[in-house]
C-alpha positions in Angstrom: 2.0 -34.6 -8.8 1.2 -30.9 -9.3 -1.1 -29.7 -12.1 1.4 -27.2 -13.3 -0.7 -26.2 -16.3 -3.2 -24.2 -14.1 -3.1 -20.7 -12.6 -5.7 -18.9 -10.6 -6.1 -15.2 -11.6 -7.8 -12.9 -9.2 -9.0 -9.5 -10.3 -9.8 -6.8 -7.7 -11.5 -3.5 -8.3 -8.2 -1.5 -8.2 -7.4 0.7 -11.2 -5.4 -1.2 -13.8 -7.9 -4.0 -14.8 -5.9 -4.2 -18.1 -3.2 -6.2 -16.1 -5.8 -8.9 -15.4 -7.0 -8.9 -19.0 -3.5 -9.2 -20.4 -2.5 -11.9 -17.9 -5.5 -14.0 -19.1 -4.4 -13.5 -22.7 -0.9 -14.5 -21.9 -1.9 -17.6 -20.1 -4.0 -18.6 -23.2 -1.1 -18.0 -25.4 1.2 -20.1 -23.1 -1.4 -23.1 -23.0 -1.9 -22.5 -19.2 -5.4 -23.1 -18.0 -6.8 -20.0 -16.3 -9.2 -20.0 -13.3 -10.5 -16.5 -12.8 -12.5 -14.9 -9.9 -13.2 -11.1 -10.2 -14.9 -8.9 -7.7 -17.9 -6.8 -8.5 -15.7 -3.7 -8.1 -13.5 -5.2 -10.9 -16.5 -5.3 -13.3 -17.2 -1.6 -12.4 -13.5 -0.8 -13.2 -13.8 -2.7 -16.5 -16.6 -0.3 -17.5 -14.7 2.8 -16.4 -11.2 1.9 -18.0 -12.0 -0.3 -21.1 -14.5 -0.7 -23.8 -14.8 -4.4 -23.0 -18.1 -6.0 -22.0 -18.3 -8.2 -18.9 -19.0 -11.3 -21.2 -15.8 -10.5 -23.3 -13.8 -10.2 -20.1 -15.1 -13.5 -18.7 -14.5 -15.2 -22.1 -10.8 -14.5 -21.6 -10.6 -17.2 -18.9 -10.9 -20.8 -19.2 -13.0 -21.1 -16.0 -14.8 -18.3 -14.2 -16.0 -18.3 -10.6 -18.4 -16.1 -8.7 -17.1 -14.1 -5.6 -19.6 -15.6 -3.2 -18.9 -19.2 -4.3 -16.6 -20.1 -1.4 -17.3 -23.8 -2.2 -15.7 -23.5 -5.6 -12.8 -25.8 -6.6 -10.2 -23.0 -6.2 -11.2 -22.6 -2.5 -9.7 -26.0 -1.7 -6.1 -27.0 -1.2 -6.7 -30.2 -3.0 -7.1 -28.2 -6.2 -3.5 -28.1 -7.6 -2.2 -25.1 -9.4 1.0 -23.2 -10.0 -0.4 -20.6 -7.6 -2.4 -17.4 -7.8 -1.8 -14.0 -9.5 -4.0 -11.1 -8.4 -3.9 -8.5 -11.1 -4.6 -5.8 -10.1 -4.6 -6.2 -6.4 -6.3 -3.5 -4.2 -5.1 -2.5 -0.8 -8.4 -3.9 0.6 -7.8 -7.3 -1.0 -4.2 -7.3 0.2 -5.2 -6.4 3.8 -7.9 -9.1 3.9 -5.4 -11.7 2.7 -2.9 -10.7 5.3 -5.5 -10.9 8.2 -6.4 -14.5 7.2 -10.1 -13.6 7.7 -11.4 -14.0 4.2 -14.9 -12.9 3.1 -14.9 -13.8 -0.6 -13.7 -16.5 -3.0 -11.0 -14.1 -4.3 -9.3 -13.8 -0.8 -10.2 -17.4 0.3 -8.4 -18.7 -2.8 -5.4 -16.6 -2.0 -5.4 -17.8 1.6 -5.5 -21.4 0.3 -2.5 -20.7 -2.0 -0.5 -19.5 1.0 -1.4 -22.3 3.3 -0.4 -24.9 0.6 2.9 -23.0 0.2 2.2 -22.2 -3.4 3.2 -19.0 -5.2 1.0 -15.9 -4.5 1.8 -12.8 -6.5 0.0 -9.5 -5.8 0.3 -6.8 -8.5 -0.6 -4.1 -5.9 -2.0 -0.9 -7.2 -1.7 2.0 -4.7 0.5 5.0 -4.2 1.7 6.7 -2.1 1.8 4.1 0.7 1.4 4.8 4.4 2.9 2.7 7.2 0.0 0.4 7.5 0.3 -0.5 3.9 4.1 -1.2 4.3 3.4 -3.3 7.4 0.8 -5.3 5.6 3.2 -5.9 2.7 5.9 -7.0 5.1 3.5 -9.4 6.8 2.5 -11.0 3.5 6.1 -11.3 2.4 6.8 -13.1 5.7 3.9 -15.4 4.8 5.3 -16.2 1.5 3.5 -13.9 -0.9 5.4 -11.8 -3.4 4.5 -8.1 -3.8 4.9 -7.2 -7.4 3.6 -3.7 -8.2 3.4 -3.1 -11.9 6.3 -0.7 -12.5 7.2 0.7 -16.0 10.5 -0.9 -17.3 11.9 2.0 -19.4 14.9 0.0 -20.3 12.6 -2.1 -22.6 12.0 1.1 -24.7 8.2 1.0 -24.5 6.4 2.8 -27.3 2.8 2.1 -26.3 0.8 1.6 -23.1 0.4 -2.0 -24.3 4.2 -2.3 -24.2 4.3 -1.1 -20.6 1.4 -3.4 -19.5 2.8 -6.4 -21.3 6.3 -6.0 -19.6 4.7 -5.8 -16.2 2.5 -8.8 -16.7 5.4 -10.7 -18.3 7.6 -10.1 -15.3 4.8 -11.2 -12.9 4.3 -14.5 -14.9 8.2 -15.0 -14.7 7.6 -15.6 -11.0 5.5 -18.7 -11.8 8.2 -20.0 -14.3 6.1 -18.9 -17.3 8.1 -17.4 -20.2 5.7 -15.1 -22.2 7.0 -14.0 -25.6 6.0 -10.4 -25.1 8.3 -10.0 -22.2 11.5 -8.1 -23.2 14.7 -9.2 -21.5 17.7 -7.2 -20.6 20.9 -8.8 -22.1 18.8 -10.9 -24.5 16.1 -9.0 -26.5 17.4 -5.5 -26.0 20.4 -4.4 -28.0 21.4 -1.8 -25.5 21.4 -4.3 -22.7 23.6 -6.9 -24.3 27.1 -7.5 -23.0 29.8 -6.9 -25.5 31.2 -10.2 -27.1 34.5 -11.3 -25.8 
């Protein structure tokens, strides 16, 4: 029986660490146990992009693992979860996962999720993309991963940056069957997207 109340959250050093921060907050609101591994570069990005301390960042997760700890629970297929969200995901992280040659707990955990046929969602942060990036995304998609770049959903009428971030995080969590209240849905929450009554 799968422990469906757990999700692994990987945080790479790509710009957009706020996606990882909000994903952890969303999981806490949903009562889903979070297991986080963040790269050293992610902690540098935290410093550049937010006013949050590393201790505050780590406190957002239920369980925190160190990158070199390849013997951690999340590195084993016997550790059952809904899967893994990498938010944000750098091209380097994506490429390492695609190769299957993993050098850290972040990419090892992702590799395990793929081999166990669980859901792996990558909130890839890069633009523009060259052919090598596109081929890597194709390879990962063929392996079962989902490439889910955080794209602004303007139909949701965002007013703040938080609105944009929360919509992207909410849509990524949808892929794990998690319905976060902050997600605005076309045809349901948005007046302009409702179909006329018959």
